[in-house]
C-alpha positions in Angstrom: 73.9 -138.7 119.0 74.2 -139.7 115.5 77.4 -139.3 113.4 76.4 -136.1 111.8 75.6 -134.4 115.2 79.0 -135.4 116.5 80.8 -134.0 113.5 78.9 -130.7 113.8 79.7 -130.6 117.5 83.4 -131.1 117.0 83.6 -128.6 114.1 81.9 -126.0 116.4 84.3 -126.8 119.2 87.2 -126.4 116.9 86.0 -123.1 115.6 85.6 -121.8 119.2 89.1 -122.9 120.1 90.6 -121.2 117.0 88.6 -118.0 117.8 89.9 -118.0 121.4 93.5 -118.6 120.2 93.2 -115.8 117.7 91.7 -113.4 120.4 94.4 -114.4 122.9 97.2 -114.0 120.3 96.5 -110.3 119.7 97.4 -109.1 123.1 99.8 -106.1 123.1 102.1 -105.4 126.0 103.1 -101.7 126.4 105.6 -100.1 128.7 105.3 -96.4 129.2 106.4 -93.5 131.5 103.2 -91.8 132.6 101.7 -89.2 135.0 98.6 -90.3 136.9 95.7 -87.9 136.3 92.8 -89.7 138.1 92.5 -92.7 140.4 89.3 -94.7 141.0 88.7 -98.1 142.6 89.0 -100.0 139.4 90.9 -97.8 136.9 93.4 -95.0 136.5 93.7 -92.3 133.9 97.2 -91.7 132.9 98.9 -89.2 130.6 101.8 -90.4 128.5 104.8 -88.2 127.9 103.4 -87.6 124.3 100.4 -86.0 125.9 97.9 -88.8 125.0 95.6 -90.0 127.8 94.7 -93.6 128.4 92.3 -95.3 130.9 93.9 -98.5 132.4 92.1 -101.1 134.5 93.8 -101.9 137.8 93.5 -104.8 140.3 91.2 -104.2 143.3 92.8 -102.6 146.3 95.8 -101.2 144.5 94.2 -97.7 144.0 95.1 -96.7 147.6 98.8 -97.0 146.7 98.7 -94.9 143.6 99.0 -91.1 144.0 97.6 -88.5 141.6 100.1 -86.2 139.9 103.0 -88.6 140.4 105.0 -90.2 137.6 105.2 -93.9 137.2 106.6 -96.5 134.8 103.7 -98.8 134.0 103.3 -102.0 131.9 99.9 -102.8 130.6 98.3 -105.3 128.3 95.8 -104.4 125.7 93.5 -106.8 123.8 91.2 -105.9 121.0 87.7 -105.0 122.3 88.9 -104.6 125.9 90.2 -101.8 128.1 93.9 -102.0 128.8 94.8 -103.9 132.0 97.7 -103.0 134.3 100.4 -105.6 134.6 103.0 -103.7 136.7 103.6 -100.2 138.1 106.8 -98.7 139.6 107.5 -95.2 140.8 
């Protein structure tokens, strides 16, 4: 590789690293008291106390432990351009 190719490569790598840092920096952590409306193998639909509904992705295998029409305190992470992801859940 010549000098110009190396410079372009490192600039591209730097831009990718900055984009990843910016994307990762904008994660929002939310804690909410909710009622579970629907449960499927990879996500749950919850209703917040304000009446808003949200679909939250859950880890595999945990759906068997969550009951419909029960209230839970959940913590979930939300990033721009992604569905919210469950971090913790307590009855």
